[in-house]
N, C-alpha and C positions, 0 to 999 in steps of 0.2 A: 505492500499500498504507499503511493510517495503523500509527500506533506500535501500533496494538495485534496488527495483525498482526504486526508486525516482532521483535516483545515474540517471541510462540509462536514464528517462525522459529527464533528465537534458543536458545530454548529447547529446540524440538527440534534443535536441530543440536549442543548441549549434555548432552543427555540423551544419543545416539550417541557425542558422544567419550566421555566418559566411562565406558559401559558395555565402550567398545572398550578404552580405556587403563587400566583400574584394575582390582583387582580388591575386591568389595566382602563383606564394610563396610571405609570405612578412612577416611582422616583426610580430610580437605577444610580448605583454606584460603580464607575468603574475606576480598577488603579492598574496603569503602568507602568512602568521602570524605565527611566531614558538617563545617558548620559545627559551628566551636568554641563560639559561641555560642549559648545556646537549648539545648532538652535534645535533641538528634540522640543525641551519643554515650550518653548514657545509656539512650534508646530503643533504638538498636542492643544494645546487652550487655544489654539486659533480656529482649528475645527470642530470645537465648539463653543466658538462667539455666537454670538445672538439668541441663544440659545437657553439664557437665566438658570444658566449651569454658576456650580458652587464649585471652584476648583482649592484645590489644598498643595500644595507640595511641601517633602521631607528628602534632603539631602542625607545619604547615608555616612557613615560615621566618617568610613573619611574622606567623602564629597567628591566619590567618581562621579554615583551614582543618583538619579534623585525620581524619588518616586512623586507620586501623578493622583492625585483623587480629584475625583469628578461627579458631583452629583449632579443628574439631569433628571424632568419631568420628560418621559417617554411614551407616546398612543398604542405604542404596542413590543411584542417581541421582537419584529422586523427591525422595527426601526434601532432595536436595541445590535442586534445583529450588524446592521445597517452602518452604523457607526464606529465596532468594532474593524468592518474589512476595509472602511476609511480612513481610519490612524494607521491599520496595516499595511495600506497604500501608499501611504502619504509621508509616513511617520521616519527615516531609516536606522533600523535595530532598536526599536518601539521591542518591550518586552509586555505583555496583556497579560493579568493577572484573574 
């Protein structure tokens, strides 16, 4: 199974879990890890600009990485997954948690 198939399997499972456990529209908490150096933090923040998102950043102990937590209200699981995919495609080296 290649990484694309694994990603689609992950999103399929996530979609099912979100429908089963949450009433929509709902708040959703994203967590990402990016390199502190470079544009990763700004790139992630820009993708949530204008959505009413609450964004918090916490640098790692050694300062090499930064955790970016984003709490945003979304209409359904498809919107959650679309944003995960958008971040993965547009932010180099991002790790989604």
